[in-house]
Structures are given as C-alpha cells and as structure tokens.
C-alpha positions as CSV (number, residue, x, y, z in Angstrom):
1,M,102.5,226.5,122.0
2,D,102.8,224.6,118.8
3,D,106.6,224.6,118.9
4,I,106.5,221.9,121.7
5,S,105.6,218.4,120.3
6,P,104.0,215.6,122.3
7,D,107.2,213.6,121.6
8,E,109.2,216.2,123.4
9,V,106.9,216.0,126.4
10,R,107.4,212.2,126.3
11,A,111.2,212.5,126.1
12,A,111.4,215.0,128.9
13,L,109.4,212.8,131.3
14,R,111.2,209.7,130.2
15,G,114.5,211.3,130.9
16,Y,113.3,212.5,134.3
17,F,112.1,209.0,135.3
18,T,115.3,207.4,134.1
19,D,117.1,209.3,136.9
20,H,114.1,209.4,139.3
21,P,112.2,206.1,138.9
22,G,108.5,206.7,139.7
23,I,108.1,203.0,140.7
24,A,110.7,203.5,143.4
25,E,108.2,205.6,145.3
26,V,105.6,202.8,145.0
27,R,108.1,200.3,146.3
28,H,108.5,202.5,149.3
29,N,104.7,202.4,149.8
30,R,104.8,198.6,149.5
31,D,107.7,198.2,151.9
32,H,106.0,200.4,154.5
33,F,102.5,199.1,153.8
34,D,100.2,199.2,156.8
35,E,96.4,199.1,156.3
36,K,95.9,201.1,159.5
37,Q,98.1,203.9,158.2
38,M,97.0,204.0,154.6
39,V,96.0,207.7,154.7
40,T,99.4,209.0,153.8
41,A,100.8,211.0,150.9
42,G,101.7,207.9,148.9
43,F,104.3,209.9,147.0
44,D,107.4,212.0,147.7
45,R,106.0,215.6,147.9
46,Q,109.5,217.1,147.4
47,A,110.1,215.0,144.3
48,W,106.7,216.0,143.0
49,A,107.6,219.7,143.4
50,R,110.9,219.0,141.5
51,L,109.0,217.3,138.7
52,A,106.6,220.2,138.5
53,E,109.4,222.7,138.5
54,Q,112.0,221.0,136.3
55,V,109.6,219.4,133.7
56,G,106.6,221.7,134.2
57,V,104.2,218.8,134.1
58,A,101.7,220.4,136.5
59,G,101.2,223.5,134.2
60,L,101.2,221.8,130.8
61,G,97.6,222.4,130.2
62,A,97.1,225.5,132.3
63,P,96.4,228.8,130.5
64,P,99.2,231.4,130.4
65,A,97.2,233.6,132.9
66,W,98.0,230.9,135.5
67,G,101.7,230.6,134.4
68,G,101.0,227.5,132.3
69,V,101.8,226.8,128.6
70,G,98.3,225.9,127.5
71,L,99.2,222.7,125.6
72,G,96.5,220.6,123.9
73,P,95.1,217.1,124.6
74,A,97.8,215.3,122.6
75,H,100.5,216.7,124.9
76,L,98.6,215.9,128.1
77,I,97.9,212.4,126.9
78,A,101.6,211.9,126.3
79,A,102.4,213.1,129.8
80,A,99.9,210.9,131.4
81,E,101.1,207.9,129.4
82,E,104.8,208.4,130.4
83,C,103.8,208.8,134.1
84,G,101.8,205.6,133.8
85,A,104.7,203.7,132.3
86,A,106.8,204.8,135.2
87,L,104.0,203.9,137.6
88,Y,104.5,207.3,139.1
89,P,102.2,207.7,142.1
90,G,102.0,211.5,142.2
91,P,98.8,213.5,141.5
92,V,99.5,214.0,137.7
93,R,96.1,213.2,136.3
94,A,94.2,215.3,138.9
95,V,96.4,218.4,138.3
96,L,96.3,218.0,134.5
97,S,92.5,217.8,134.6
98,M,92.3,220.9,136.9
99,A,94.7,222.8,134.7
100,V,92.5,222.4,131.6
101,G,89.4,223.3,133.7
102,L,91.1,226.7,134.4
103,T,90.6,227.7,130.8
104,G,88.5,230.8,130.8
105,N,89.2,231.5,134.5
106,A,91.7,234.1,135.4
107,P,93.3,234.1,138.9
108,G,91.2,237.1,139.8
109,D,88.0,235.3,138.9
110,L,88.4,232.9,141.9
111,P,88.2,233.8,145.5
112,P,91.7,234.7,146.8
113,G,91.8,231.8,149.3
114,V,91.0,229.3,146.5
115,A,93.1,231.0,143.8
116,D,96.2,230.8,146.1
117,V,95.9,227.0,146.6
118,V,95.2,226.5,142.8
119,G,98.3,228.5,142.0
120,A,100.4,226.4,144.5
121,A,99.1,223.2,142.9
122,L,100.3,224.3,139.5
123,T,103.8,224.6,140.9
124,G,103.8,221.3,142.8
125,Q,103.5,223.0,146.2
126,A,99.9,221.7,146.8
127,T,98.2,218.5,146.1
128,V,95.0,218.0,144.0
129,G,92.7,215.0,144.4
130,M,89.7,213.7,142.5
131,P,86.9,211.5,143.7
132,T,86.9,208.0,142.1
133,R,83.2,207.4,142.9
134,D,80.2,209.5,142.3
135,G,79.3,211.4,145.4
136,G,77.1,214.2,146.7
137,L,78.7,217.6,146.9
138,D,76.4,220.7,147.0
139,V,77.6,224.2,146.6
140,R,75.8,227.4,147.6
141,D,77.2,230.9,148.0
142,G,80.7,229.7,147.3
143,Q,80.7,227.0,150.0
144,V,80.5,223.3,149.7
145,G,78.9,220.6,151.9
146,G,78.8,216.9,151.5
147,R,81.3,214.0,151.0
148,A,83.7,213.4,148.1
149,D,84.1,209.6,147.9
150,A,87.5,207.8,147.6
151,V,89.5,210.8,146.7
152,T,92.9,210.2,145.2
153,H,95.6,211.2,147.6
154,G,92.7,212.2,149.8
155,G,94.8,212.0,153.0
156,V,96.9,215.0,152.0
157,A,94.9,216.7,149.2
158,D,94.8,220.5,149.6
159,L,92.2,220.7,146.8
160,V,89.5,218.4,145.4
161,L,88.5,218.7,141.8
162,A,84.9,217.4,141.6
163,E,81.6,217.8,140.1
164,V,79.2,219.7,142.4
165,N,75.5,220.4,142.4
166,T,74.4,224.1,142.3
167,P,71.0,225.7,142.3
168,D,71.5,226.3,138.6
169,G,72.8,222.8,137.6
170,P,76.0,220.7,137.9
171,A,79.4,222.3,137.5
172,L,83.1,221.3,137.9
173,A,84.6,223.0,140.9
174,V,87.7,223.1,143.1
175,V,87.2,222.8,146.8
176,V,89.7,223.7,149.5
177,T,90.1,220.9,152.1
178,A,91.7,222.9,154.9
179,A,88.8,222.3,157.4
180,A,87.5,219.0,156.0
181,S,87.5,215.7,157.8
182,R,89.0,212.6,156.2
183,D,88.5,208.9,156.5
184,Q,90.9,206.3,155.0
185,V,89.7,203.9,152.3
186,T,91.1,200.4,152.1
187,S,92.2,199.7,148.5
188,V,93.9,197.0,146.6
189,D,96.1,199.6,144.9
190,I,99.3,200.4,146.8
191,A,100.3,203.2,144.4
192,I,97.5,205.7,145.0
193,P,96.0,205.9,148.5
194,L,92.3,207.0,148.8
195,A,90.3,208.8,151.4
196,H,86.7,210.0,151.8
197,I,86.6,213.8,152.5
198,T,83.7,215.4,154.2
199,F,83.1,219.1,153.8
200,D,81.1,221.5,155.8
201,C,81.0,225.1,154.4
202,A,84.3,224.6,152.6
203,P,85.5,227.4,150.3
204,A,85.0,226.5,146.6
205,A,85.0,228.0,143.1
206,P,83.2,226.6,140.0
207,L,85.4,226.3,137.0
208,T,82.4,225.9,134.6
209,E,79.2,227.7,134.4
210,P,76.5,225.9,136.4
211,G,74.3,223.9,134.0
212,D,76.8,224.1,131.1
213,G,76.6,220.4,130.2
214,V,78.7,220.8,127.0
215,T,81.8,222.2,128.7
216,L,81.4,219.8,131.7
217,G,81.1,216.9,129.3
218,R,84.2,217.9,127.5
219,L,86.2,218.2,130.7
220,R,84.8,214.8,131.9
221,R,85.8,213.2,128.6
222,L,89.4,214.6,128.8
223,S,89.8,213.3,132.3
224,S,88.7,209.8,131.1
225,L,91.2,210.0,128.3
226,L,94.0,210.9,130.7
227,L,93.1,207.8,132.7
228,A,93.1,205.7,129.6
229,A,96.5,207.1,128.6
230,E,97.8,206.3,132.1
231,Q,96.6,202.7,131.7
232,V,98.2,202.4,128.3
233,G,101.4,203.7,129.9
234,G,101.1,201.1,132.7
235,A,100.7,198.4,130.1
236,Q,103.8,199.6,128.3
237,G,105.7,199.5,131.6
238,C,104.6,195.9,132.0
239,L,105.7,195.0,128.5
240,N,109.1,196.7,129.1
241,G,109.5,194.5,132.2
242,M,108.6,191.4,130.3
243,V,111.1,192.0,127.5
244,E,113.8,193.0,130.0
245,Y,113.4,189.8,131.9
246,A,113.0,187.6,128.9
247,T,116.3,188.8,127.4
248,A,118.2,188.3,130.6
249,R,116.8,185.1,132.3
250,E,118.2,181.8,131.2
251,Q,116.5,178.4,131.5
252,F,118.1,175.2,130.5
253,G,121.0,177.2,129.1
254,K,118.8,179.3,126.8
255,L,117.3,182.8,127.2
256,I,113.6,182.4,127.9
257,G,113.0,185.0,125.2
258,T,113.9,182.5,122.6
259,Y,111.0,180.3,123.5
260,Q,108.0,180.7,121.2
261,A,105.4,180.9,124.1
262,I,107.2,183.8,125.6
263,Q,107.6,185.6,122.3
264,H,103.9,185.1,121.5
265,R,102.9,186.5,124.9
266,C,105.0,189.6,124.4
267,A,103.8,190.1,120.9
268,Q,100.1,189.7,121.9
269,T,100.6,192.2,124.7
270,A,102.3,194.7,122.3
271,V,99.4,194.4,119.9
272,A,96.9,195.1,122.6
273,I,98.8,198.2,123.7
274,A,99.1,199.5,120.2
275,S,95.3,199.2,119.7
276,A,94.6,201.0,122.9
277,R,97.1,203.7,122.2
278,A,95.7,204.3,118.8
279,L,92.2,204.7,120.1
280,V,93.3,207.1,122.8
281,G,95.2,209.2,120.3
282,A,92.2,209.2,117.9
283,A,89.8,210.3,120.6
284,A,92.2,213.1,121.7
285,Q,92.4,214.3,118.1
286,A,88.6,214.3,117.7
287,H,88.2,216.0,121.1
288,D,90.7,218.7,120.1
289,A,88.9,219.2,116.8
290,G,85.6,219.8,118.6
291,D,84.0,216.8,117.0
292,D,82.2,215.9,120.3
293,A,80.1,213.0,119.0
294,V,83.0,211.1,117.5
295,A,85.2,212.0,120.4
296,E,82.7,210.6,122.9
297,Q,82.4,207.3,120.9
298,L,86.2,206.9,120.6
299,A,86.8,207.9,124.2
300,L,84.5,205.1,125.5
301,L,86.2,202.6,123.2
302,A,89.6,203.9,124.3
303,G,88.7,203.5,128.0
304,A,87.6,199.9,127.4
305,E,90.7,198.9,125.4
306,A,93.1,200.7,127.7
307,A,91.7,199.0,130.8
308,D,91.8,195.6,129.2
309,S,95.3,196.1,127.8
310,Y,96.7,197.0,131.2
311,S,95.0,194.0,132.9
312,V,96.3,191.7,130.1
313,A,99.8,193.2,130.4
314,S,100.0,192.9,134.2
315,D,98.9,189.3,134.0
316,A,101.5,188.6,131.3
317,L,104.3,190.3,133.4
318,I,103.6,188.0,136.3
319,Q,103.5,184.9,134.1
320,V,106.6,185.7,132.1
321,S,108.5,186.5,135.3
322,G,107.9,183.0,136.5
323,G,107.9,182.1,140.2
324,I,109.5,185.4,141.3
325,G,106.7,187.3,139.6
326,F,104.2,186.1,142.3
327,T,106.3,187.4,145.2
328,W,105.6,190.5,147.3
329,E,109.1,191.9,146.6
330,H,108.6,191.9,142.8
331,D,107.1,194.9,140.9
332,A,104.6,192.8,139.0
333,H,101.9,192.9,141.6
334,L,102.2,196.7,141.9
335,H,101.1,196.9,138.3
336,F,98.5,194.1,138.8
337,R,96.9,196.0,141.6
338,R,96.9,199.3,139.8
339,A,95.4,197.7,136.6
340,R,92.6,196.1,138.5
341,T,91.8,199.2,140.6
342,T,91.6,201.5,137.5
343,A,89.7,199.0,135.3
344,T,86.3,199.9,136.8
345,L,86.7,203.7,137.1
346,G,84.0,205.2,135.0
347,G,82.6,201.8,134.2
348,T,83.8,198.3,133.4
349,P,85.2,197.7,129.9
350,D,82.1,195.8,128.9
351,R,79.9,198.7,130.1
352,L,82.0,201.3,128.3
353,R,81.7,199.3,125.0
354,H,77.9,199.1,125.5
355,R,77.8,202.8,126.0
356,A,79.9,203.3,122.9
357,V,77.5,201.3,120.8
358,A,74.6,203.1,122.2
359,A,76.4,206.4,121.3
360,G,76.6,205.2,117.7
361,C,80.2,204.0,117.4
362,L,79.3,201.4,114.8
363,D,78.9,204.4,112.4
364,L,82.7,204.7,112.5
365,L,82.9,201.4,110.7
366,T,80.2,202.1,108.1
367,G,81.1,205.7,107.4
368,G,77.8,207.0,108.9
369,A,79.8,209.4,111.1
370,A,81.3,211.2,108.0
C-alpha cells in the first residue's frame, strides 16, 4: 500500500506512545523485579492487543490474505524504531518478522491448529517469541523437537518463530508452544524477559521451503535490520531524555544545557544516531530493491553502528543526568541494560564489521559494487 508512508507509521506510533508510554510498562517490570519470578509476560497483554488493533502494528508486514497491509521494509523499520524509542517491551520485532515470513503462505497452507494461533498473533491476541541464541530444533512430519534458547517473552509465548532443521535443509518455521516446557533465563535486561522452551512433538509449520537459503537469508537479514532499527530508536529515546533534562536542570543558577561539555555530549550522540539510522535505511532500501549483496554488507554495518550508538547514548544519558542517573528509580539504567543485552545479538559490533569487510563492503567506498 504505497499510499501509507513510513512517516505516517512513525506518527501513528509516536502519537500512541504519547498517551500510552511504553517505558511505563518497563518501569512496572523494574518496580516488581524478582529474579525468581522473571518468567512473566513482561508487558501488558491488553495494551498490546489495543496497540495491534488501533495502530495495526502487528499486521503491518503481513500479506492481505492474513488481514495485513503488506507494507515494505522501510515501514517496518519505522515501526521498530518508534517502539525502540518508547522502550516498548511488547513482542513487536517478533511479530513483524513473522508477518513478513507469511508472504507466499495462505492461511489454508498451514495446519489449522498453527494457522489459528498465527492469526491470533497478528491481531495481538497471541504472543510470538524468537530465540536470541542459536539452538537445535528439528522438524519431521510437521512436528518439532528440541530446545529454543533464550526466547523473547518465552514465559508466555504462544508461538516461537525460529530456524529449524528439516531432512531437506534449514527453514524458518512457527512452532506452537501449548505443550512445551519452559525454564526462566536470568538476564540483565528488565524490558524483555527470556525463557528456554523445550519441545517434544510440537505442532509446527515451515514458512520457507526447506533448503531455500536465499529466502531464509533475506528473512534473517530483515530481522537483523528490525533489531538495528529498535536500537537506533532506543538511542534516540536516550537522546530525548538527555535534552529534556539538560534544558530543565539548573546548576549554579544556569541550565546545564548551556555548558559546552553537555552540548558536546548531546551533539556527539546525535551524530552517532544519525549515522546508524542512515545505514539502517540504506540497507532496507537495498533489501527492498533485491540487491542482496549490497543489502547484506549494509545490514552488517548497520547492526554494528546501531549497537554502538545505543550503548554510547545510554552511557551519555546516565552521565548527563548526574547523580540521579545512577539510581534504580531513574529510567537511564533501563536503556543501559537493554543496550548491553542487544549489543551482542547476532554478533558483537566488531564481529559484524569484520563480516561486512569479508562480504566486500569496502567496494561501497571504491565504487566496486556499482
């Protein structure tokens, strides 16, 4: 639907979070934090259903056959970034990734028991989780066995979107968790609780053809771009907090925002965010154009820059906020924890840059990719 622009997606989500702050749900997690009870939803499931219904975020990338609007990567990136800026703890990235994976799959192509849960997830009535570590899931005759490691919202996930091994090669699949066992995972991040999920003959459906490495690689890349966009949004949320505090807090009779050191820290953070956002946008554009080689190079660079920008911004938020920024009650450590937890997903920034060079990203500077 070309009549909907990415900026309209941003505006809709920004307006929603103005009235329903995502970070308020993370504060609730913080104020009721208990390591022995970490396997919880981690988000308000009724609020998630409202967000899915009122803004339609869950179905942005889903094909029309599933009731979605089939929007492209730029729109999904915009949605992920706005949710990251609000530090919204709901299963946005997982459901966006699943929705795109449904392309080419009609509801009748999936087993009824799986299709029903997928349809519920696209309306916010069910929760999708994704493993954050490589695990071993094997599928045979439509049933999955093995363990999905450190699944986002794993304590309450109704579906897991994961890569599985089949007799004909790897595939992306959705797995129903109804009869699965779950084990909590202790994490630094308070926003997104994790759990291991162990399956034994669980109903599942592949979303890609087994052994189709090209399609699997494209879906894997889009998921990494959604993570990078979320990190860019988180960094922007930190910068917003820095500017708000610097223009309100006085010291020695002057706003601290008038001090050069504070101004420089905010400016350096803004430049880092702009760099990361530009790379994410360029990678999404190349991905949408089908230029897989360039898209892969840019996606790796975008992931590295986004992770670094979020870490830098969360550090800066703590320091600009002064003594109060180090306290449990302040929001700064919520971003700090999220930034550090996501910084190694898919590889550290240094590793991602190494992979980008190995993939030929230096040609982007010399014109060899043209």
